[in-house]
Phi, psi and omega in degrees: 000130182269133177250132179254136178246145178271108181282145182300333180288332180266354187303313181302325180295317181281332181298317180297319179295320179296315180296323177296315178297317179298320179295319178295318179296318179299317179296320178295321178294320178297317179296319179295318179297312180299319179295319179296314180300315180296319179296315179297314181299312180297316182299317183280323180289327178295332178277358179059027179269330183290337183287333183254026174065037185268013178232153175232152178261125185234136171240122182251130176253156188225156168288138183273342178202157177206161178278136178267181184298330181278357180091358178277175180260126178253124184263140179291132175242169177301318180295319178295317178297319178298317178295321179294318178295320177300317178296318178299315181294326176296312178299318181293319178296317177300315183290315187279327186257342176058239185296329179298326177289313183291317184278318188246004180055034178287142179233157175292144176283133185207143169241127184240134175234131177258129188232149174257118183267199180300137179074012178080016181282127178278139172209173184228147173243138180230143166252110194238134178291138171260118183300154183301329183293347178257017183304316182278340185220070181295336180298329176298317178294317179299320178296322178295320177301312180298314183297315182289323179294315183289349178280350182272155186296320185272355187281145169255150183289352179278110184218147180235120179232123181223153173295134182263115180263339180234090183300315180296321179295317179291320177299321177294318180296313184287343179264007181298330180294339181298338179293327179264325185225111183294345179267018184295322179284127182273092184289343176291334181245027178264121178226115177232000000 
């Protein structure tokens, strides 16, 4: 196997190529983020759901580590958080949609972004549909979101749920992590 070394005499030549490549990748990520935000905005506005306040902005916080059955320490990963959010969305869809979930496999519409905050702490932002049956009393739905999230093992009780008045603005906010990490949007839990 041949190993190539970057000699200090050739470094300036490669540095310009590297910086050019990094700039192109950054531009592609910005374009992908903008395209996603535009797609989410169009998809939701075309359904005329965003106009009547049928979405909420949710921030979910998580325990970063926990003790497992063997007494060892289990650290939260992106995959574990994604699986936990999937379980949460299943429980929430069952609770909020009732028979429509069981009979027709209907799910709440949701866009999920997993973000790394200060100190490397993982948390998630969601743009979540509020079902029609909660039109007059969205606080009941918000309470259900809190109760179901805090019932999970990785969940922390600190959660923020608010009525979303600007779907495009929230979609832009939750996709900001895409500039640093293209895998920020959790496509396993994306339902539109």
